[in-house]
Steps between C-alpha positions, in 0.01 A plus 500: 500500500632836409453835654503782242686793651553795255255728339340570264305188456398517127230292356637556147824597350604861485505651158803747509412668174140575626642648820759705326246619237261599783776700680585672177134597440479632855766745415290661231320762716822634639662499151203687353507768765876542468469538120222752540711709739852450370456440136604252237841446654350259753372271215828547320688369798256208530533400141883520503539307824258226375683467163846495659390258775351250256810531282736407788262237624514312163873542467548350852260221441668399188848514671366289778348245247145563634176513297415856415134491460380373855723747668404799281129423528498509886520882494765514772743698291227735409406561858866569591528741212192683597602547868832627378353732249264657750793568721676705241469882444258579211789674310745220556737438209446181304830339621378499854233264407753282309745487795225437752333226303843332451573509873160381599467201267853395440680575823226487774273231346685258268843504671318382804328210322189670337161540629445364845869494589576875518566624856424868431224676325649552141324834427599652831870393467510651154340825618745517799790443274393775255433736799850452632681490167315772330367739775475808279275342229296305766429816714507798267272372228162483679265694286247746643132411446384582164250754628797711620703489172236524235587867459826404327320267253682184605363204290570129418758552230699743711494250786610214290764708332658597836493148629681366194730801419523690823442818303235752588324742264680843508220677688466251774727447799519190724432711806161590356408129449625339815460549875594318814264233623302586809711252709822660376368853557408415860823318585712791357295754652503346844871402486607863405257654756370713206145446586259315740228262399232766543689749301548248215126437507442872462730503203313199355812295469282200582131471497240352739618133489823456305534809300520617141229243396723206625222397732280417201762265370515329827125469516514337158741231623289469823202413287695244306643356809170440663381336186797256524397420860133447393618266224735325740800558296667630809414478864432799722776448747792679339303803380328562824817459705690719269247783497426468875868511620569800262187677636594430856854635463385809333221547767744473789749749367282717290225549761666436828852617459526791256226559226700778355799277442339163417237474230150349586412141448290567203791676328705188525212272397413689186836611372783322330457132421317406821198333350699350213740359750251368746278319247717413208868495592519370864244226429721336234442136589852382409686750723262566787419281796267209444323454844236728627700610802801536292307720255387732772858541637631541149244772415544696830884486452449649149286774639726588782812505276320722245430754773863481635663550158257773395553697826867452569649331198664632185220429263150662496306175426607170651263224373762324294769498773252398770364209296866391407603507857198309611564237218815418704303401799245271316686165568517582872136610504382183336717289726378634825133552410450161334289256719722246664386141568786302360655282747174453696299173503168511336198308662246299310295816421796662337554745782821582676551331838611719787 
């Protein structure tokens, strides 16, 4: 008689391609809002990352003598490319997508053994590498919302031309197109003591939630994430723990310690890549914890690390670094949160004897 220990207890086989396709579809609300607010550069990054990722996926599969069609049709490379593209600035040059896709697919995925064997989230490792290697391009090319730059007649062809050639039209300057993200503006302002939180709110540096329309993007990814939970593609444990721990940290420091130095909980929840990280990145089934208790600890750790790095670290957003650091802890979490009955004698009812 056997006692089954680990979850989930599935009644039918898991179809990886269906899950990956569902997660890709859940990204669409956030992608649509990003495109509406920041223009065609968002879709351009998405297209480039997908093309480059599939190209490197095919090359590596052939080099490893694996069948191409089954692995391409599982949509895992497309999902990795989409998460990477959504992390790039809307004016990112084309070669950032190329280098990022190469690092995600070749280095982080296939050199570790392919899907199911990678230790770290491929998209986040690629993003972190790009941020460290190319800080200027990754931080200075965040476009302002289209509503704020329409007066200079910025269109699709000008955006594509700049991303491929790096050359702007004579009458347009890069300073007129770009602006610091709300997270970066707040971090810089507080670090230099140039302004308090209340002063930055009066200057409209950030809005009611996340600022400069970023809150609407997070609401789009929140809607997609809730749909994933409803469809049972992901469980609620990691997103809830992620959001709750980030909210609690911001509440303690922002409300109880110094509200003029530490932003409110809603600013942290609806700015940067919070909802994208909580529902789509941290929940990666390969690189996150597998037990329910492990998922809660994993998600809470991600949320705390996001707050710590955002507040005292050298980078304005911290989802990628938080997830990568918690990926390291997954074997330990799984080991200590797994039910332990081995070595115990089972009685005739299949239960563990005391």
